[in-house]
Every structure is written in structure tokens, then in C-alpha cells.
N, C-alpha and C positions, 0 to 999 in steps of 0.2 A: 620689510612688513611682516608682521606674523602671519602665519596661517591661521585659518578659522577653522580647528579639528572639525566642528559639527558640519560645516557646510562642504570641508572636504568628503567626509562620510556620508553624507545625502549624496552627493554627485558620484560616488564610488559605489552608493546602492544604487543608483539610476541606472547607470553603466551597468551594471551586474546583472538588474533587471531587463534593461533592453536588450541584452545579448541572449539572455533566454526567452522571452517573447521574439526575437528573429529569429530565434532556432526553434522554438515552437510553430510559428508561423509556416518554415520552410517545412518542417515536419508535415502539419496540416493540408499543406499546397503537393505533396509528394502521393498523400493518402488519398487525395482528390483524384489525382491522376491518377492512380491505381486501380481505384474503384470505376472511373469512368471507362478504362482498358476491360476490366471484367465485364462490365454491362453492356460493350458492345459485344458481346458471343452471345446469339441467339440462346435461349432457354429451349432444351428440346422436350424435357419432361416437366410433371407439374411439381418434382424435388427444386428443381432448377429454379423454376419459377418462382417457388415461394423462398428460395433463397436469393434472388434479384431481387425481391420485394424489401426484403431486409436490404440489401445493399444502396438501393435506390434510397431508401430513407436515411442509411450514412451518409451515403453523396450529399444529399439536399443538407442535413444539418451542419456536415463540415464545410460545405458552399456559404450556408448562410453564417456561420460564425466569425465575423468579421471583428467587430468591437467586441472587449470583453473577454478576449480570448484568453488572456491572462490576468487575474486583477487579486489575485493572494497568494500566500507562502505560510507555508506552517514549520518551524525549526523546532524538531524534536529533541528531549533532553536525552537522548540516544545521537543525537547527529544527524539525523533522517532529514534530509531539505525535501519537501513535498510542495509544489505549487498547486493550486487551484484557477479552474478557469470554469467558462461558460458551459463548454463539452468536454468531455473527456478526450485525451490523445495519447493512443498509444505508439510506446517506444520503438525506434525501430528493431532492437531487440525483443520481440513481442513474447518471451520468458520472462524479460523485466516488469518490474512496477510502471505503473502509467506515467508516462513523461508529465503528462497533466490532468489531475484529478477533474472527474466533471464533480460540480457545486452540488448535486442532487445524490452523488454516491455515500455510502456510511462512511468511509473512511476522511471524507472533506467535512464530516459534521463538526469536529472539535474548532475549525476554520470561525463558526457561528455560536458554538457554544462555552466554547474553552475562557476559565476566568481566572484570576490571580488565586483565586480561593480553590477553586477546580480545573489545575493545569490541564487535566486529562493526558499525561505526558508530552505536551507542550513547554518548550523553553518561550518561545517568542512567536506572536503572529504578525504580518506584514500585508499591508492594503497598498496597492500596486495602482495607481494611478494614471490611466493612459488617454489620450487623444488620439483615435485613430491606432496605427502601427507603430503611435511615440509614446515611451513611457516618462509621465510628465512629474509623479512625485512618489514619495512612499511613506506611508506612517508605519511606525514599527511600535508595537506593544507588548512590552515585558509581561509575560506570566509567571513571572518567577516573585509577584508579588511587591515589586519595586516601584509599581505603579499601581494608583487606585481608580476609581471612576465605577460606576456600572453601566455604562455603554460597552460594547464591543467594537473596536475601532472608533473612538470616538472622532478621532481627527476625520478620517475619511466620511465618518456619517456626515457630523456638521458641515463637512463641507461641500458636499452633495444636499445638505438642507436649502446652505446657503447659496446655492447655482438660481439663476433666473429660470422661470416656470417657461416651459415650449407652448404650451396649451395642447400639450399630449403627456400622457403618464411614461416615464422611461422604467425601466428594470432595477430592480435594486439588490441582483443578489451577493453583489459586493458589501452592500452596507446590515443584509438580517440581523436584526438583534435575536438574543436568546429566547425570548420569549416569543416572537414569530415563529421562529425557527420551528421551535417546540410543537408550534401549531400547522405549520408546513408539513410535518413529518409523522405526526398524527395517521393511527392506523385508518384504514378506512373501512371500519365494520360497522358502521350506521351512521345517521344523522348528528353531523357536531354543530352546534350553535355557537359562534364567536360574537361575545360582548365588546365594544371595543368603541371610546369615543373619538370625536373629531381628534384628526392627525395621530392617531395610533397604526395607521397603515393596514388597518382592516383591508382595503383592496387590493395592494400589494401582497397582504398575506395569503388570499385569496388565488389572486392569480398564480402566485410562485407554487401554490398548493398544488394547480390543475398541470404545472408541468413536472412536477415530483413525482403525482401519483402517475403522469404519464409514463414516466420514465422508469418508476418503481413497477407498477403492474402494467405490463404491456397487452394485457387483453382489454384495459380500459378502450385503448385507442381503434379495436375493433369495432367498438360502439359508441366513441367520440364521447367527448365532453360539453354538455350544456352549460353555458355561463347565462346566467338571468341578470340583466341588468335594472337602473330604475329609469333610463329614457335612453332614446337613442344619442341624446348629446354624449349621454355618459359611455356609451359604446363607442363612439367614435373615440373620445378622449383612452379609452384605456385598449384602441385598435392594435396598437403595435406591441404592446409587452407580449402576451405570450408568440407571435410569429418572431420577435427577437430573441424567445428563449427555445425556437428551434421547434415548436409546437402549432402542428394544423390541422391536429383531429378535434376541432373544437365549433360550437355552433354557439352565437351570439343572440340573444334577442331580450326583448321586454315582455314580460306577460301579455300584452295589449298584441304584441307582434306575433306571438307563439303557434296560435294557430293558422296553417295555411290558409288563405283564400278568404279571411276573416279580417276586417278592417274595421279599427275604431274609426266611427263617424260622426260623432257628436259628444259634447261632455256632458256629464249630470253634476247633480246636485248632491250636497255629502248622503242625506237619509236615503234615498234609494240606493246609495254606493251601498252604504254601510247594509241595509237589509240584505240586499243581493250578493254579498260577501261572506253571510253566515255560513255554518257548514251543514245547516238542516236541509238546504237544496239539495246534495246530495242523494238525501232518501227521499226526499221529493220526486226528484226525478226520475230515480229508480222507479218509484211506484207508477208516477205516469208513463214512462216507456212500458213499462211492466203492462198496464191497462189497454196498451194499444195491441196488444197479440191477439190473435183471432181466437177465439171460443168454440170448442169444439160444436159440429155440427153435421147433419147430413149432408154430402156434396153430390153432385150430380151433373157429370163431366161427358161432353160427347167427343167420342172419336169412331173415324170413318165411317158417319152416319150410323153410330148407334148409339145411345146413350148407357152410361155405366153408373150404379150408383154405391158410393161408399160410406157407412153405415157412420153416424156420428161415433159409438165406441171406439173405430176404428181410425177416424179422424183426429179422438182424444189421444189414442196413445201415439199417433204419429206426430201429434205436437206436442205433446210431453217428452217423446224421443229426443225432437228435433231442440228443444229449449235449453234445458240442462245446463242453465249459467251461461250460455252463448250470447253474443249480442244479439239484437233482434236481427241483423241483416242477415250474420251466418248461418243463425234459426231458421230465417227463411228458405236460404240455398239448402239446408239439409231436410227440410220441411217438402221442399219441391222435387231433391231427388227420391225422397221417398215415396212421394205422392207417384210421379214418375212410374217407380216400380211395381206400386200395387194396383196401376191402371193397367201396366201392363200385362199381369199377372192377371186380372181379370179380365182382359180381351183374351188372354189366352185359352183361362177356363170358360169363357162363354163360347169359342170358337171350337172349342172339344165338347163341348155340351149340345152343343148344332149340330157336328159331325156326328154325334152319337146317338141324335135322336133321326137324323137322315139314314145311317146304317141301319135303323130298327124299322124304320119305312122300307126301306129298298128289300129287307128280308121279309117283309110283308107282303111285296110285288112279288117277290121270288114264290115263295109259298102260293099263293093267290095262283099263280098259271104252272105250278109246280116246273119249275125252273132250278134246276140243283145249282147250290153255288158253287163258283168257281167256274162256269161256262163261260162269262164273259170275264174271267180274270181279274176278277174283284172277289176279294173278302173279307171277314169285318177283323181280320188280325193284320191284313196289308196296310187300311187304314183306323190307327185308333185315335186320331184326332187333337193328339199332345205333341204340342209343339217342343222342341228342345231347348236346351239352356242356352245355345247361340242365336237362337232364332228370337227368343225371350228378351235377350241382353239386345240384339237390334230391334227389337218392335221398341224398348225403351229409349234408346239413343234417337229414335223417331220421333216419339214421343215430346223428348226434351226439347229439338229444337221445332218444332211446330209452334207457329206465332200465334194461333187459338188457345193452345195449351198456356202458354207463357201470359195471356190475357188472363185466361181463368185464375191463374196462380197470385195473379196482380191484382182481381177482385178480392181474392179471399186474406191474401196475406201483401197488402202493399208496400212498396218501398218510399221511404221517408225521408224529407230532406231535414237535416237538420235544425237548418234555420228556423223552416216552418214550424217546425215541432216545437222548438222552443216558444217562439212568439205566439203559439196558438194558448199554449198555458196560459203563459206571462199576462197576456192578454185579457184574460178570462178571470177574474176575481170568484167566479163560482166555482172554477177548475182549480184555480188556488187555495179556496178553503177545503177542499177536499184533498188535494194531493201533496200543501203544505200547512196542515193544520196546528205548528206553532205560528203560526203568523197570525199577528192580531187581525180585524177585518179590516182595520185603516191600514196597516201596512200594506197587507193584499189591495185593498182600494188604490191605493198610492202605486203600487208596482204595474196593475193594471192600467192606470191612467198615463202612467209613462208611456208605456205603448202604444196604446190607441192615441193619445195626443203628439206620437210624433209620425201617426199614417198620413196625416195630409200631406206633407213633405216628401213623403213616399209614394204618393198614390201615382199608381199604372206600374209600380213593380210586379212582376210577373216570378211565379215561385215555379221552378218545375218538380213537381212532387205526388205523390199518390194520395195524400188527402188535399184537402179543398184548399186552393190558394190561400193565401192571409194579405193583404193588402201590409206592408213594409217590413216583408221579411228577410230582404234584400240587405249584404252587409253594409248597407252606409247609414243606416238607423242605428247600428249598435254603439253602447255607451262600455266604457273599460271594465265595468261589474258584470255586463252580459258574457263578454268572452271566456273566464271559468266555467260558465253555463252550458253555452254552444260546446267548449270540448268537452264537457260531461256527458252532454246528451248525443255529440258524435261518439264517444266511447261506447256508450250505453247500446247505441243504434247498429256501430260497426260499419267499418270502409264498406264499398260495393266493390270494390277493385283493392285486394290487398299486394297485387304486383309491384314492387318496388319499379320506380321509373329508372331505365336504364340509363349509362352514363355516371361520370363525376366520381369523386371521392366519397369516401364515409360520411364526411360533413354535408358535402352533396345530398346524398342520398336522406342524412337523419334532418337537415334543412326542410325538404320537401314532403316528408311523411310526417302524419299528425301523428299516429301511434308509434313514434319509433320510439326506443326504448334505451336509454343511454347508460354509459358506464359509470358515470359519475355527473352530479349534478353541484353547480357551485351559482347559491344565491347572493348577490351584492345588495346591500341596503334591505335585507330580509326584513326588517320590521316593519316595513310596508304592506308585506303581503298580507290577503285577507284569508280565511279559512278557506274558500273555495279557491283561492290562486294555490295554496298548501296543497289542495287536492292535485289541482292541476299537473306540478311536479312529480306529487308521488307516482302519479299514472306514467308518466315518462320515468321513472327509477323506481322500479315497484322491490329493488333491492333493496334502498334507502340509503344508498353511496351518497352522502349529502351533503356538503361543506356551507352553512349558511353566517354571513357575517353582516353587520347589520349593527344599530345605537340607538337602543329601546326610546331614550333620551330624544333623539329626533324623528321617531314618528311621526309622521302628518297626515296618513291616512285616516280615512271614515271611523274604522273602526279607532277601540280605544282599549287597547291591551298596554296594562301598567309594568309586566315582565315579560318574560320568555316563558314562561311555563304556561301562562295564561293563551298568549299567543297560537303557540301548538299544541294544547291541551286536545283539540276537536280532531287534528291528525296525526298527531306523534305519538299523544298520550305522555309518558314518560321514558318512551324508547328513545333516549336524545343523550348526547354527551354536552356538558358546558363547557366553553373556556371563555376567558377572558384575556384582553390586550389594557396593560395597566400606563402605560408611556406612552405620552403624546410627545412625537419627535416635529411633526409640521409645525404646530399654530404657536407663536411664540408664549411665554408666561406673560407677557404683558396682557395680551388678549384674552388668554383662560383666567386671569385673575377677575374677568368682568363678567363671567358665566356662573358665577355661584349663584345669584339672587334670581336669575334668569330660571336655573334650573327647580330651584324650589318654587318659584311660579308656576313651574310645570307640573308639578307635582312627582319629580323624580324620585326613587328610593335608593340611586345609584351614585356611586364616589365618582366623579371627572375624574378622567385620567391627570396624572401629574406630567406637568411642560418638563422638558430638559433643557430647553434652550432659552436663550434671551433674543430678539433681535434689537435692544435697545433704543425700541421706538416708542412709545407711549403712545396709547388710542387717542385720536383727537375729536372734537366735536364740533360743528358748526351750526347755528340757527339760522331759517330763513324762516320768509312768509309763503304760502302758496304759490303765489304769483309770480314768486322770484324763484321758485325752485328748479327749473330746467338749467334758470343762469347758473344758479349757485353750484349743481351738478357738473355742468361742464367744466368751469373754473377749479370744481374739487380732483374733477378726474383729469385735467390737464395738468396737474400739479403732479398727480400719481405716477402719471405716464412720463413725465419728465423725470421724475428720481427714481423711476424704475424702468427707465428705457433699455430694451432689447427683453423684458419680462413681460408681465401679463397683469391686465388690471381688471377688473371685474364688478358689476354694479349690480346689486340685492335689493329689492324693493317689494312694497305690497303688489297683488296684482292690478289693482285699481291704477297704480302710478306708471305700469310699464309702458304705454304706448307713450306717452309723451316723454318719457325718459329714452326713449328710443329712440323717436325723432330729434331730441336734442344731444343725445352722445354717439355719434357716427363712429362704427367700427369700434364699438365695445360692447360685450356681449352685456344687456341687459335683463335679470332675470327673475322669476319669483325665488323664495329659499327651496321649495318643491322642482323646480329646474337645476337647482345651483347645488342640489344634494351628488355628493360624492367629488365636487369641481373643487379646484384650489387654483388661486391664485399669486403673485407675491403682492399684490396689493389690494382689497377691497373696501369699497365703497357701500356702507349700507346705508340705503334712503328711508329716513322716514319709520325706525324703529319701531313706534307706537303704532303705526298703523300696520306695521308685520304682526305684531302680538294681539292686535284687535279679531285678526282674522282665524278663523277656526283652528283651533290646537298652534295658536299664535306663539305661545313660548317655547315651545321647542321647533316652530319654523325660526323665530329669532335666531335660539341657540345654533343652529346652523347657519344662518347668514353670519353671525359673528365669528364662525370659526374657521372661513374659508380661506384667509391669507396666511403666508410664509413669515411676512414681513411687518406689513404695516396697515393698520385697518383706520379707517377715518367715518365718520357718522355725522347725517345730516338729520336733524331735529327742523321738524315742521312744526311753524308756531301758528 
């Protein structure tokens, strides 16, 4: 029989890559063992302890690097061969080039960016497909112009896209495309906002950018990276990606869970959500908290049985000195320290005056009886009545520790609870008119009614605060739009205890501290953020090292921003960089062809992404009556699950149909379009598309619903 040269060539290539993978794995194991030996030696000085921290990080990274240890190879036109993998592995000869290039290293970039038009010194790119420790295939891509196409590693990419979905996002370091890599490696010099339609890999880009930034800018790991997602379901979906890339200095949260100790306890209608999302609240809250500062007035304090008066002028100076841009509670602490010092000096001065008066009286007595000074061992020079600096300092410390003085300071400048403070403002239309004058009277009344209307359900809640207790100030009654306002108030008031909690990793510290400043922030589905939520982000990253990804056409939040400039103008101004992902890898061409009229109905100004793959399956539609809807949905889902066994099926429906469908479809996620955002399944069933489009911003929601599948889309129309 004749030999199949192509099959022989492929087998030889697989054997060669298997031999290299075995060698790289063995080298990795030796490095792990060597690092473990070094870590057993106790560190005896700060330098050695710092070194061991670095060794522990290397050891953890090498230990975790099992899958994807090697996934690519670059053959240079000069004959050099370099392998690319999940982490870098140095050669036994440490002076030699690395045995495996880390995918984030500059030398590995041609693996993602070289093309036949711009080969960047490369003759061939090879994608190595593995299953655990076994090489199962190779895809070679000549870069000498003999192969066309605009995808990097098209065979490997399409193979990955056609795999069954598992319900968890996986890494994509072996199949990243050039426009994705450009964004991943962009400079972290300020806010970068990435517009990308469905299936363009926005989330993949955002997460791999985190891994790249932490690799390139090591100092970011010292402050951790915050990843903000649209829902806890979404965060669960992406949870494995960064650990798989070796990154643990990451805190994942939603805007609703970002403030420690605050829990969203109720839903809200769109109108108050839109009102409370506006940027005007930042100024309103600043004015309101500033109004809570004490005013200069004469203070009368009692110490050791005597009264001491501090004039209004002096008090005014203390207040001005204490505030100086500080948060409310930090300014209060400074004021208290200064007041203790002034009182200590007043006590010392009064004591000196009394002793001086006593000395003068004693001299008069001596003169009356003609007694010479010194006969009793006393003289006016021996007792001058002045306290030493050490004695005044000791007195000040006793004053600071005195409970009566502490209660006096509390009466002058009370500590305040952020939740009670906010509820006092929101529940009073008169206060809102004074401190948020940009609100109409109707808007202020709506906000106040929302607060007071929720008090009955929260009756009996107690508020520990220096101000009057406000019914319903507990966390159970907060709506999502309240969380950014609470965060702003907490920031303006300042924490009473700035000491970091003991123990845990950097990420643990960051997660537990509201005021933590992150090295970088990544926002997924950023089009959903209100202006006040953007303020919440900026407080956590004042350097503005931010990567925000989203699709303005998928926005469903109460605010109506038609473009990114409008969405971020109030917080970022024009100080941000735009990028765009234009190629849809996930959603089949057959599905994307359905979206043009939906986008037009949504008022989109954007060009939808270009789909580069076909599933070969035409989207289908069935029609049913409302009474048969559960049965029709169950039948359709059963067919999809049978065709996509081993994969995933999801159902998207209007909010009003979720309960009945959930009861009929056991074991299948049934979600609104908002809940489905960012997720993907092999097959999607969209139930009652007209019902989805009739919801607020419904055509945007329908666009989301239609584009969740990687293979097959079905629709049930309710007649």
C-alpha cells in the first residue's frame, strides 16, 4: 500500500512535539523540586525573606502549570525554533534562551501577531493541541505567503470554538487573535475602553490582559487587581480563568457586592434607579456631609472639677485646621487631638495663674508678720507654677483617655453611620431640594417616597449612630442604585478604623477593606455602569489604570447612553482611550445575520462584528399558544440536549415567563437576557422574542438573547 505522506508528516510532527513536551515537563518537575529545597531553608533576614516570597510565587506558578505547558512553536526564517507555553521555563543551561517562552513575554508576541503579510521574522507558526500530558494534534501555519486567511491559527481556533461548552470559561492563550493581543498588551497608562459585539472575546481579552499586566508590571500584584462583572453567575463562569493562568492577586466582585457589609435586599423600578445613578449625586453628597461638620462656637469643658472655656475664635481655627480636605471622621480625630492639647495647655495656664496668685498672697502674709523670705524654706523662685513639657504631655494623654471628655467631643462632633446618614438625606425631600438642586421636585419626591415607603418592612431596625436613629437604615432595604451612594458617603465620612485586618493574602486584605486602592481595575459589561458606579470604580483606582470592556448595543440598564463618550463623560471626561474588537468568533454567521434589524430597532450606531465561522445550522422557529408554552419549551429543550449531548443548553425568556419555564425545564438554566449577559451555550432557546423586545430597552435585550449560542439557535413564538 502506498504511504500517505501527509499522515506520516503529521505523525512525525506529533511525535516531535510529544518529545519536547515530555522534556519540558521533566524540566518543570526539576525546577519545582529545586525551589522546594530552597524554601525549606529558614529565612534569617529581610532580604532573604523577600527572596523567598519570590521563590514561593515561582513554585506556585510552576506547580499549577499542568495543562497548556506547551501550546505553540515559532520557526524563524533564521532557523531558530522557540516553543511558547503557559509559563516560562528556563533551560538547564541558565545562560541559554528559555526552553519555553512565557506567552506574555515580548519574544512570544509573534505567535499572536505574525501574518503572511507581516511575518515578523517567522517562517512558520505551529499550534500544539494537548490533552493533559499528551499531544493530540498539530496545526501548522506557513508565514511565507503560501497560506491565506485573516485568522491566526485558524485550524486550532475553529477546533476550540467547535468544542462543547462546559459551563465554565477556559483560557484562550493558544488561540488569541491579533486584534485581541493588541488590546491585551496595550499600555496601562489610563482608562482603556474596549467596544466589542457578541462573540468577539471581550471577556477573554479582559482576563488575559490581567494576566499580562500582572506579569509585566509586578508592582500591580502588590495592590491586587479588581475584576468587576455583571452578576455572581457570570463571576462563577469565569472563576477558573485567572487561576489557570497563574494569577491569584485578584478580587472578583459585582457593583452590588463591592462595599463590605452592604447587601442589596430589594429590587427597584427603573425610574429611581436612573435618577440615583446620575453623577449629580457626588456633588450633592459632598455638600450634605460638609453640612454635618460642626460650626465654630464657644466650648465649655470640665476637667478635674474646674470649667475651662475655649473661645469661638480658637474653636474656628481648630475646625479649619482639622478639616483641610480630610474625610469627616479623620478630621474629627484631628480636631479631638487638637482640643486635648488646647485643654491641657489651658489647665497648665490656669494652674500657673493660681500658683502665682497664691505666691503673691503668701508674700503679703510674710510682710504683715515681718517674716523674712526663706525662713520656712520657700521662695518665689522655687515654685514658679509652670508645668514642664513632659507634664503637659502626660496631662494631654490623661485628657485623651478620659470618658467624660470623649462624650463631650462626641456631642460637639458626633460619629456617623454611613447608612443612617444616607437614609436621612434620601428620605427627606426638603434636604434633597437643598443639597441636590438639579433634581426636579417630582424626582426628589420619588426618591424620598421610595425610602419612606420601605420603612414599614424594616420597622424595628436599630441604627448605631451619633445622629438620630432612622427607621430602615439597616442594609436589608438597600437597592442596587443605593450601593454607589453608600460608597460615596462612606468615603466622605471616612472609616473609623483604618487598620488593615490581620492575616491573609493581598487579595484577602483588598476584599475586606472598602477603601482599598487597587493596582488595576477590569470592568466587564461596562456599558451597564451608571455614572455613580463609575465614581465607585475611580475611588478604588485613582491612578485610572482601568480596562473596561463591553458592548454599548447590549446595554439594558436604566440609563440611556447611546455611545461610550456619553456614558463616561461625567467621570472620565475625554481622558480615555478607545479600542474595538471587530470579529465575532463565537456566534455563528447564521445567527449574526438575524441581528441587523434588531440593532436598527435598538437605535444602534455601531457596525455589528463580522462573524468568521458557520455552524451550518439555520436558526429555527416554532409557534405555540401561551397554554402550551411549557410543554413546547420542554420538547424543544429535549431536542437540543439530545443534539448537544456533553455540551450546554440555555433558555432566555422575558422576566414574566421565567417562573413557569423554570418549573417545566428541570436542570436547564432559564434566565432573563440581563442574567444571561456574558454567558454562552452550545445551543440557546429564546422563548417569546416579542415579549423580550417589549421590555424596557427590549431590543437591546433581544440582541443579547439571540447571540448566546456557539452552534444552534431556536426560537419559540407565542401566538
